[in-house]
C-alpha positions as CSV (number, residue, x, y, z in Angstrom):
1,M,13.9,-21.2,10.0
2,S,14.2,-18.4,7.5
3,G,11.9,-16.4,5.4
4,Y,9.6,-13.4,5.9
5,G,7.9,-12.8,9.1
6,E,4.1,-12.8,9.6
7,G,4.2,-9.0,9.9
8,L,5.4,-8.5,6.3
9,I,2.7,-10.8,5.1
10,R,0.0,-8.9,7.1
11,A,1.4,-5.6,5.9
12,T,1.2,-6.8,2.3
13,Q,-2.3,-8.0,2.7
14,R,-3.4,-4.7,4.2
15,Y,-1.6,-2.7,1.5
16,T,-3.3,-4.8,-1.3
17,R,-6.7,-4.5,0.4
18,D,-6.3,-0.7,0.8
19,L,-5.2,-0.3,-2.9
20,L,-8.5,-2.0,-3.9
21,R,-10.4,0.5,-1.8
22,V,-9.0,3.5,-3.8
23,A,-11.8,3.4,-6.5
24,D,-14.5,3.7,-3.8
25,E,-12.5,6.0,-1.6
26,P,-10.6,8.4,-3.9
27,A,-9.1,10.3,-0.9
28,L,-6.8,7.3,-0.4
29,S,-5.1,8.1,-3.7
30,T,-3.8,11.4,-2.3
31,L,-1.8,9.7,0.5
32,D,1.9,9.3,0.2
33,L,3.3,5.9,1.0
34,R,4.2,6.7,4.6
35,A,0.6,7.8,5.3
36,F,-0.9,4.9,3.3
37,V,0.9,2.2,5.3
38,A,1.0,4.1,8.7
39,D,-0.7,1.3,10.6
40,S,1.8,-1.3,9.4
41,L,4.7,1.0,10.1
42,N,3.3,1.7,13.6
43,A,2.9,-2.0,14.2
44,G,6.6,-2.5,13.3
45,W,5.7,-4.9,10.5
46,I,7.6,-2.9,7.9
47,T,10.0,0.1,7.7
48,Y,9.7,3.1,5.4
49,F,11.9,3.1,2.3
50,E,11.6,6.3,0.3
51,P,12.4,4.8,-3.1
52,Y,9.1,2.9,-2.9
53,E,7.1,6.1,-3.1
54,R,7.4,5.9,-6.9
55,V,6.2,2.3,-6.8
56,H,3.3,3.3,-4.6
57,R,2.3,6.1,-7.0
58,S,2.5,3.6,-9.9
59,N,0.3,1.1,-8.0
60,L,-2.3,3.8,-7.3
61,H,-2.3,4.7,-11.0
62,E,-2.7,1.1,-12.1
63,V,-5.4,0.2,-9.6
64,A,-7.4,3.4,-10.5
65,G,-7.1,2.5,-14.2
66,V,-8.2,-1.1,-13.8
67,R,-11.0,-0.3,-11.5
68,S,-12.3,2.6,-13.7
69,G,-12.1,0.5,-16.8
70,S,-9.4,2.6,-18.4
């Protein structure tokens, strides 16, 4: 069997859920990717990849804009 493991799916769910929390918890928007996904990293579900920092910042910006009505 091939495909992604359950850990990646769980990490993705957690990341999405936490992104949606940014509007109510602005301190989350100050976290770099490594800190933002620390639980998933520690669980071994994902590994850190520095180029995704830019993607993470973009995600934070987009979610904040959507949630604030901008």
